N, C-alpha and C positions, 0 to 999 in steps of 0.2 A: 188782694194777697200777693205773699209774698212766692217763690220760690218751694222753700223749707215749709211753708204752711200749708202749700198743694198737695207736698210730698206726705205730710202728716197724714193729711185728710184723705188719701188714699188708701194711707195704712187703718186708716182706723173705715174708711168703707168694707174693707177684706176681714180686718177686726169683727165690725158689727155685724158684717153679714152670717159668720160661721157663729160667732159669740153671741146672738143672737136665737142661731139655731139650738144651741148647747143651753141657753140660759130658759127657752121655753120646754124642752126635755126635761131640764132641770124642775121646772114650776109643776111638771106633770109627775115627773118622779117624787116629789115631794108630798105631791098631794094624794097620790095612791099610796104611799108609804106612810104617810101620819093620818090616810082613814084606815089604814088597816093595822098599823101600831098602837094606834089609839083604842079600835073595838078589841085587838086581843091582849092588849093591855090592860083593859077592863073587865075582860071575861075571865082570865084569867088569874088576875090580881098580882101583887108585886114577888111575892114566893117565886111564883111559875117562871114570870115574867125575866125574874132576876138569875133562873136557871139558864135561858135559852137567852140572856144578853152575854153570860160566860162561854155560852160557845160558841157563841156569834162572834166576839171580841176574839178572843183565842181563832177566829178561822182568820177574820180580816187580818190579825197580827203577823201571822204565820204565813199566810198567803205572800203576803207583800215581801216579808223578807226573806222566802223562798226563791222570789225570782231574779235574786242580786241587785236588783236599782236597774234590772236591761229593760224595761219599759219605760222608761227616763231616760235612757241611751238610746233606746231606737227613736224616740219622738226626737234626739236632738242632731243624729248622726242621718237620716233618713234625707232632711231638709237640704246637707249639704252635699249629696251625691247626686250625679246625673244619668250615670249610666246605669242599663238594666242588672249588669251583672255583680255591679257596687251594690246597687240596692236590694237584691234579693240575697245579697250575701250580709247586711244588716240583719234581714227577716232571719234566712237559715240561720243564722249563725247565733244570735239571740236565742232561739228558740232548743236550739243544739244544746242550748248552756242550763237553759233554766227547766226545762220538763221533768228531765231524771231529778232533780232538788227537790222541787216540788213534788214529785211521785213517796220519795224518800220522806219526806217531811212529813206526809199525811198517813202514812204507814206506821212512823212513828207514832203521830199520837193516837191512831185506831189502837197499836198494840201498847201503850202506857196510860190507855183511858182511866184506869181503875186507879194507879197510882198517881195520875194530877188528880183525879177525883177526891181521892182519900186525903194526903201527902199537902198540895198545892191550895184548894178549895176547901179544905176539909168539910164536903157533903157527898159522900160515897154515891147518892141517888143521883148525880148527874151525869155519871160514869155513860150509860145509853146516849149521853145529849153530845158525849162528847167524841164518840166514835161517830156519828153521825156526821158531824162537823168534819172529822178528821179526814172521812172518804171523800167529802165534797171540797176539797183544801186545794188539791190542783186542780179542779174546774176553776177555782174561784182566781188562782195564779194565772192559769192560761185566761182569763177574763181580764185582767190586768195587762198582761203582755199583748193583745189583742187592741187593746183600746189604747196603748203607746203607739202599737203600730200604724192604728188609725191617726192618732196625732201627729204624727210626724209625718204623714201625706195628706193632712190638713183637711181630713173627712168628719167632718161635724156630725152629719146626720148619720152615719151607721153608729156613731160613737153613741149618741143620744138612745137610738135600737137598740143597743148590745146592753150597756150599761145604766143607763137611767128612767127604761120602759120596761125592758124584758125582766128585767130583774127583781123588781118591786110588783109588777103587774103578777108575775106566775107565783112569788111570796104570798102574796095577798090574798091569791085567789085560791091558793091551795091550803094555805091557813084556814081560812074558811070554812074549805071542805072537809078539813081531818078534827076541826072541830065541831064540825054541823054533824058527825059520824061517831065523833063521843074519843076519839083517839088521843087526846090529851098534849101533854108538852110534849113528848118526843114526837107526835106526829107534828107538831109545827116546826120543830126541827129539823126533821124530814122533806116537809116545805122551804122552809130557808135553803137547807141542801142544792135539792131539786132547781130552784131559781138557778142559780150557780151552771147547774149542767148545760141548762139551757139555753143561758149565756154563753160561755164557752162555746156551743156548737153555733148559734149565730155570728158571735166574731170570727171565729173560722172559716163559714162559710162567706164573712165580708172580705177577711184576706182573701179568698180564692177569687173573689169576685174582683177583686181592685187591686191584687198586688201580683205581683213573681212569687211567691213566698212556696205552692205548689206546684211551681212549671218543672220541667224536665232541664232549661238551658242551663248553660254550667254559671258559676256564681264566684265570687271573689269573699273568700273567708275575713271576717274580720274579727276572731273572738278576743285576738289580743286586746286589739282597739279598744271593744265593747268595753272588756272587764280592765283596762285602765280606767276608763271613764267612767264604770260602772261601783268600782269597787269601792271607792273611797263612797259614794251614795250607799253603801250595805250600811258603814258603820251610822250613816245622817239618818239612813230608814230606823236602824234599829233605837236611835236616838228619839227620832218621833213615835216612835211607835210605844216608848217609854213615857213620853208626851201624852199619847192617845189612849193610852191603855192601860199604865201600872196601877192607876189610881182602882182602874177596876178590880183587876186581882189583889190588889192590898185591899180593898175594901171587902174582897170573896175571904180572903184570908182573915181578917178583923171582927167582920158585924155580918149579923143575920145575912139571908141571901136577898129577904124584901128589901134590906136598905141597898141593896148592889140593884135589885127592880127601880127603884125611887130614882137613885142616881141615873141608871140609864135612861130612865123617863127627863129628866132635866137634859142631860146632856146633846140627845139628838134635838130639843127644842131648840138650845143656845146656837147650834151648829146652822141652826138657819141662817146665821147671818153671813151663811160663808158661800151661797147662793151664786151672789153676785162675782165673787173676786173667784169663784173655781170656773164658772160659765167663760168667764173672759183669760183665765191661765190655760185651759184646752188648749187655744191656738196664740198667745200670747209668748210662750217662749218661743215654738220656730219661729216667729215673727220676729220678735229680738234678737234669737242668733243670727236671722239672715242680717238684720239691720247691720250687729256689731261684725261680721264676717267681710259685710261691706265697709266699714269703718266710718259707717253713717251715725255718729255718736250722741249728734245734734237731734237728727229725729227719736233717737232712740231715749234720750232724756225725755223729749217732749210728749212721746207714745206713752211712755210711763205715768206721768205727773196726770196726762188725761184722761186716761186710764182709770187711775187711782181712785180720782176725782168722779168721776163717774160712778164708780163702786161706792166711792162714801155716802156722797148724796143718796144715789138710789136705796142704799143700807141705813141709814142713819132712823128713819121712821120706825122701821122694823125694831132697830135694837132698842129703842125709848121705849115702844109697848112691853119689848121682853123684860128688860133691866126693870120699869117703873113700876109694873104692874104684873111682875112673876106670879103671885098665887091666881091671880086671876084667869091667865094664860095658862096653867095648869089644871087647874078645875074647868074651862071649856075644853081644852085637847084631851085629858085621861081621865078626868073626875079626880074626885074630893080625896077619895084613898092615896092619891100623890102629892097633893099640896104642900105636903113636909118637906118636900124640894124645892121650895120657893125662893128660898133666901140662898141654897146651891145654884138654882137658875141664875140670880141676877149675878154672882161673882164668876157664872162661869160667862155670861153675857159681856162682862166688860174684859174678861181676859180676853174670848176671841176676837171683840172689836176692836183691839191694839190690832190685826191683823187687818181689818178693813182700814185703816186711819193709815197704814203706812205703806198698804199697796202690795201686788205682789212682789216681794222682792227677794222669795226664796227663786222663784223663777226667773226673775233678771241675773241673780247670781248665775243659776245653771246653764243659763242661756250662754252666759261668757266662760263658760267652763269651770268656774271656782269653786268647783263640789269639794277642795280640803277644806275650804276657809267655811264651806256650809255645814261637812262632816264635824269640825273645830267649835261651831258655834251651839249644834246641835248638842254636841256631847255634854256642853258646861249646861244651857235649858234642863238636861234630862239629870245629869247628875244633882241639880237644884229641885228637880219636881222631886227626887228620888227621897231626898233626905228632908223635903218638905211633906210629902207621901207618911212617911216615918214617922213623926213629929206629929203631924196635926190629926192623922187619921184616929189615930186611939182615943185624943182627946176629944176631937171637935166631930169625927164622923165623916158624914157626908160633905159638909159643908167645909171641912178643912182640906181632903182631897180637891174641892172645886177651888178653894185659896191656893193652893202647891197648883193646882193646872193654868189659872189666870196669871200669875205670879211668874211663871214659867215663861208662859207664851208674850208675857210684855219683856222679860228681857231676851228672849231670843230674837223678840221684833226690831227691838229696839239694836241688838248688834247686828243683824242683818241690814237694818238703815244705814248704819255707821259706814260699815264695811264696803258698802255700795257706792256711797258717796264719793268715799276716800280714795275706789279704786277706778270709778268712771265717770265722777262728777255727779251724779245722776240722784234727786232726793225726789220726796211724792210731797212736798208742800210749797203752795202755790198760794198767790192772794183769794185768788178765783175758789178755792177748794175752801182757807181758812175764815173767811169772813164771812159765809152762808154758813159755815158750820158752828162758829161762833153766837152769831146771830138766832140760828135757830135751836140752840141749847136751850138760850138765853131764854125763848119763846115757850117753847116748852117744857120747861122748871114752871115756868109763870103758868100757862095751861094746867099743870100738873098740883101746883097749889093751891089753885081756884076749884078744879075738880074737888078735891078732896077735903077743902074746908067749905064749900058750898054745897054740895051736892054727896049723895052717899054713891058708894064705890061700885055704880052697878053695870052690866055690859052694857045697854043702853048710851050710857052717860062716857063712858068712855070711848063707845066706837063714837059718840055725836062729839066730842071732842078731838078724836083722831082727825074724823071728818075735815074738822076746821081748821087743826094744825094744818094739814097738807095745803090746802087751799091757802096758806098765809106761807107755808112752805114755798111753794112755787113760786110765789112774789118776793120772798126773802130773796131764792138764789138767783133771780135777774137784778134784782133791784141792788146787790151787794156783789156786782160782777161774774158769777156762777158760769156765765155765759162766754163766751172766746171764738175766735175767729172758724175754728174747728166746726164747733155745733153750728152755726150758720152756713157754712160749709155745704153740709149733709143736710140744713131745712131748705138749701136752695137746688141740692141734689134731688130730694123730695118733690120737690115741686115740679122739675124738668121732666123727672121720669112718672111721674103718674101727669103732669099735666094737670096739673091744679094751681090754682088761683089764693094763695094765704095770705096775700095782703091785705086784709083788716088783721088777721091772728097778728102778724108782726107788725102793723101799728099799734096794736094795744099793746105788746111785748116791748114795741121803743117807747110810749110814754112810762111805762113802769120803768125798764130802764134809765 
């Protein structure tokens, strides 16, 4: 193996070690969240669920906006400083800038809840729900800032506890409790808000344990540097939130709250496709930032390509199930009353999968400091999203909102990829990714035709076909070049570390390859 391959393999060992922790945490989060979300949505119905969705969407959007992109700034700057004074300066400066803004934003939501509910969403009954989420807003923002600080220090396990375990566990547990005592939709909102209070406390605890944020030693303020880097991200974040949340608010303005509830069920199901890329992203940006600062562009390109290949191959089976069998997916997870969102789910899945195909391009551009380019691309995608939503929602309802989102994501990912290639010569496409992907797509389309032509589309039949596909999928990856030097080196590391003999398995793999 070449020296470059050895260097890249070492990067993957680091990425896999931390990324696997985040991945396991994300799976646990999804399991807890989906169980709770499915039960809650079934019990309260689309209308009340839509009301909670409006409040939680407002919370997510404003909490992210009010920290001014400083969570990303902290994640980028911490790996670049070594002295304790400089590292503490990054953390203290970020909190000094963000906390007053988040508190003021939450207060504004509380004071303006009646006006928002009546004028913006056309439903005065949701005003108390908006007040609850407004009170929780500063805590949600602190959670995001803490996660950014943990990312900058490459602390994967605390991030999992703070964001991926505590929030869904507390939310679901309290939601079940308030439903049991009959507090209804307002009680569920309180459960959602309390989860962020607990997570914020945990995040601050971890920073107290693992950083110098609460120390008494001198620090070097970097308010200007943080804002210079993060200011373009504020516009970028606004554009991202338009992509992620504008459809919800416009649906609330144009359609009954029940339609919002159905859409907000399809949306998180489609977002399951992001689990792999989110797990890699947590450590991906600081690793790429370090490689770029050291001038190791060849390793940067190789890391990007192999990570994208892993994300794509790991996500493809889930995408095919969601996109090709959306009615069954919604019926199993949320019940018959939400099956009307099947077409919406398929459309969203296709749009989100474009992110999987091209890999973590946003993080790559952020790691090399191209925040202004990201801002411009996101502004263009957000403008397209706004125009398409205004045109399509009145005519096509939630399916129109899904088309607007899918096309906007597609445009954004295309432009990210083009710019990344032109700036640093990095692109996601390799033979090891494309060949197995194309063959697998043909395989699944054949299996889908067989399933729908010769069998009733029931859960046991689809599960059986999925098992067949997974077996053949592994063969396709091996036979059509999906395994490369880095993966071989990682297998050898497993043999050496655990002192196991994988000879028979390697012999079988060689025969297939």
